Structure formats: C-alpha cells, structure tokens
C-alpha positions, 0 to 999 in steps of 0.5 A: 353365396358367402363364406362361413362367418368367422368371429373377428371381434376377439383381438387375440383370435383375429390375428390368426383367423383373418389371414385364413378367412381371406384365403378362403374367400379368394379360393371361394371366389377363384372356384366360383369365377372358374366354374362360370367361365368354363361353363360359359365357354363350353356351352357357347363353343358347343352351340356354335359347333352345332350351329355350324353343322346344321348349316352345312348338313346338306354337304355330304363331304366327310359326313362321318367326321361331322357325325362324329363331331356332332356327337362329341358336341351333344355329349359335351353340351350335356356334361356342361349342363348336367355335371357342371351345374351340379358343381357350380351349385356345390361351390357356394354351399362349401362343397356340400350336397344340397339335395338330401341324403342319398344313403338309405341305410341306418348307419350311413356315414355323413359327408 
C-alpha cells in the first residue's frame, strides 16, 4: 500500500523528484480515504434503509414506493460491495489490474 520508490539519494535528482513524490503520495492518500469513506457511507446508509423497510413491512401504505426504494437500496448495496471494492483494491496497486490478464489473444495490448 505504498507508493513506488523514488531514489532521493542523488542530490541532482532529489530536487526535481521530491515534489512529484509528495504530490503522488497526497493524491494516493486522498483517493484511498475517499474510496473508504464513500464505501462505508454507502454500505451503512443502504443497510439502514433496508432495516427501516423491513421493520415497516407490515404497513401497506405506499407499498409500491417502498418496493421501489427497497430495490434501489439493494442495487446500490451490490454496487458498493462489487464495483467499489474493485476500485478500492486498484488504488494501492497504482491502478493496475491485480487478477491477471483478461485478454486471451496472442497480441493483446498490455494495460
């Protein structure tokens, strides 16, 4: 979960590499904190909505609206658990896909 190593021992390159390294660290930290907070808020918020809807399932007032909100919360929860978790994994790996190549062609471009 760390940024790539930058050689700061050379005096001539350290003056040009140091600001770039710290800028990269700042962006890396911001992205990681943003994804964790967004994922946590999404999971907690949608779980709370599902909890409230299950507690009030005996009330049949506006049942179509409640069913629609239920399906939206389920969909949003699934997106948080699948898509956001893959994005959260790709941040420490520097936006590289960790699970091998998906291209089976012989001349597949490397991403």
